[in-house]
C-alpha positions in Angstrom: -15.5 -18.8 -25.4 -15.9 -22.5 -25.1 -15.2 -24.2 -21.8 -13.0 -26.8 -23.5 -10.6 -24.0 -24.4 -9.8 -23.0 -20.8 -7.0 -25.0 -19.2 -5.5 -22.3 -16.9 -6.8 -19.7 -14.5 -4.6 -16.6 -14.0 -5.9 -15.3 -10.7 -5.2 -12.0 -8.9 -4.9 -12.2 -5.1 -5.6 -8.7 -3.6 -9.3 -7.8 -4.3 -10.2 -11.3 -5.3 -9.0 -13.8 -2.7 -7.8 -11.4 0.0 -8.0 -7.8 0.8 -5.2 -5.7 -0.7 -2.0 -6.1 1.2 -1.2 -2.4 1.8 -3.7 -0.1 0.1 -4.9 3.5 0.8 -7.5 2.2 3.3 -4.8 0.4 5.3 -2.5 3.4 5.2 -5.3 5.6 6.4 -5.9 3.3 9.3 -2.2 3.2 10.0 -1.8 7.0 10.0 -4.6 7.3 12.5 -3.4 4.4 14.8 0.2 5.5 14.8 -0.5 9.2 14.6 1.4 9.8 11.3 0.8 12.6 8.9 -1.4 10.8 6.2 -0.4 13.1 3.4 3.3 12.7 4.0 2.9 8.9 4.4 1.1 8.6 1.1 3.5 10.9 -0.8 6.5 8.9 0.4 4.7 5.7 -0.2 3.9 6.5 -3.9 7.4 7.6 -4.5 8.9 4.2 -3.6 6.2 1.5 -3.5 6.5 0.5 -7.1 10.2 -0.2 -6.5 9.3 -2.3 -3.4 6.5 -4.2 -5.1 8.9 -5.0 -8.0 11.1 -6.8 -5.6 13.9 -4.3 -5.6 13.6 -3.2 -2.0 13.1 -5.2 1.2 10.3 -4.3 3.6 12.9 -3.0 6.0 14.2 -0.6 3.3 10.7 0.4 2.3 9.8 1.3 5.9 13.0 3.2 6.4 12.1 5.4 3.4 8.4 5.8 4.2 8.0 5.6 8.0 11.3 5.4 9.9 13.2 8.2 8.2 12.7 10.0 11.5 12.4 8.9 15.1 9.0 7.3 16.0 7.3 6.4 19.3 6.6 2.8 18.0 8.8 0.0 16.8 9.2 -1.3 13.3 8.1 -4.7 14.5 4.8 -3.3 15.7 4.2 -1.5 12.4 5.0 -4.6 10.4 2.5 -6.6 12.5 -0.1 -3.9 11.8 0.6 -4.3 8.0 0.3 -8.0 8.1 -3.0 -7.9 10.1 -4.6 -5.9 7.3 -4.7 -9.0 5.1 -8.1 -10.7 5.4 -9.9 -13.3 3.3 -12.8 -12.1 1.1 -15.9 -14.2 1.6 -15.1 -17.9 0.8 -13.2 -17.1 -2.4 -10.1 -19.3 -1.6 -12.3 -22.3 -0.8 -14.4 -21.7 -4.0 -11.4 -21.5 -6.3 -9.9 -24.6 -4.8 -13.0 -26.4 -5.7 -13.1 -25.0 -9.2 -9.5 -26.1 -9.8 -10.3 -29.6 -8.6 -13.6 -30.0 -10.4 -12.4 -28.8 -13.8 -8.8 -30.0 -13.5 -7.4 -26.5 -14.1 -3.9 -25.1 -13.5 -4.2 -22.0 -11.3 -1.4 -19.4 -11.5 -1.2 -16.3 -9.3 -0.8 -13.2 -11.4 -0.4 -10.5 -8.9 1.3 -7.3 -7.9 2.6 -8.3 -4.5 5.5 -7.1 -2.3 7.8 -10.0 -1.2 7.3 -10.0 2.6 3.6 -9.4 2.3 3.3 -12.0 -0.4 5.2 -14.6 1.7 3.0 -13.8 4.8 -0.2 -14.1 2.8 0.8 -17.4 1.1 1.7 -19.0 4.5 -1.2 -17.5 6.5 -3.9 -18.5 4.0 -2.2 -21.6 2.5 -2.3 -20.2 -1.0 0.3 -22.7 -2.1 -2.6 -25.3 -1.9 -4.4 -23.3 -4.6 -1.7 -22.0 -6.9 0.6 -24.1 -9.0 3.0 -21.1 -9.5 3.3 -17.5 -8.5 3.9 -14.9 -11.1 4.2 -12.2 -8.5 5.7 -8.8 -9.2 8.2 -9.2 -6.4 9.6 -12.4 -8.0 9.6 -11.5 -11.7 10.4 -7.8 -11.4 7.5 -6.8 -13.6 4.2 -5.2 -12.5 0.8 -5.2 -14.0 -0.2 -3.6 -16.4 3.2 -4.3 -18.1 2.2 -6.6 -20.9 5.4 -8.7 -20.3 4.0 -10.0 -17.0 1.0 -11.5 -18.8 3.2 -13.0 -21.5 5.5 -14.5 -18.8 2.5 -16.1 -17.1 1.6 -17.8 -20.4 5.1 -19.0 -20.9 5.6 -20.3 -17.3 2.3 -22.2 -17.4 2.8 -23.3 -21.1 -0.6 -21.8 -21.9 -1.8 -20.2 -25.1 -3.6 -16.9 -24.4 -6.9 -18.2 -25.7 -6.6 -21.2 -23.2 -6.4 -18.9 -20.2 -8.9 -17.1 -18.2 -7.6 -14.1 -16.2 -9.7 -12.8 -13.2 -8.9 -9.5 -11.6 -10.8 -6.7 -9.8 -8.9 -4.0 -11.7 -10.6 -3.2 -15.0 -7.5 -1.8 -16.7 -5.5 -4.9 -15.9 -8.1 -7.2 -17.5 -8.4 -4.9 -20.5 -4.6 -5.1 -21.0 -4.7 -8.9 -20.7 -7.6 -9.1 -23.1 -5.6 -7.1 -25.7 -3.2 -10.1 -25.8 -6.0 -12.5 -26.6 -6.4 -13.8 -23.0 -10.0 -14.4 -21.9 -10.8 -12.2 -19.0 -13.3 -11.6 -16.2 -13.6 -8.3 -14.3 -14.2 -9.6 -10.8 -16.7 -7.4 -8.9 -17.9 -9.9 -6.3 -17.9 -13.6 -5.7 -21.5 -14.1 -6.5 -21.2 -12.7 -10.0 -17.9 -14.5 -10.6 -19.5 -17.8 -9.6 -22.4 -17.2 -12.0 -20.1 -16.4 -14.9 -17.9 -19.4 -14.4 -21.0 -21.7 -14.4 -21.7 -20.5 -17.9 -18.3 -21.4 -19.3 -17.1 -24.4 -17.3 -19.2 -27.4 -17.9 
């Protein structure tokens, strides 16, 4: 792969820039904090979260199905606040990718499975609109990785040929699917190794 080929970064959010918005670790903490049966929470979550993350449910509707289908000792507002507070930056990844974008004059497109309200919160809280030129988020496009159509859509929206893009994600399956379409990929494991790799291809 020659550096001159790369014009666009497709960048995941959860696991690369920020912690995941609402993963099993966060749900485990929530079940302990709010004294909710963790098995029941996870079962109901898995039955409906794909629908929410695809932008077909509001957060209010998701919580009614997963948490507030019965009377609770806490409010929905308190639970939502807990969910939002689970989003934390990973190292200095946001700052690093802002510099990469500027230094190499790249377009940077978010390619992420994100639920709408969590996505909106994370964008505003961490000023992700200063990094990304567009958001190909599952909640907006009603497609979720690893559906190949979301990768094709990212190429179309950014007017980028697959071999001109580099896609960075912490999920191995997701990068493998993207690579099958001819997109250059990097399986992100930590910021140090990603920095080292990018130095070898962006001159």
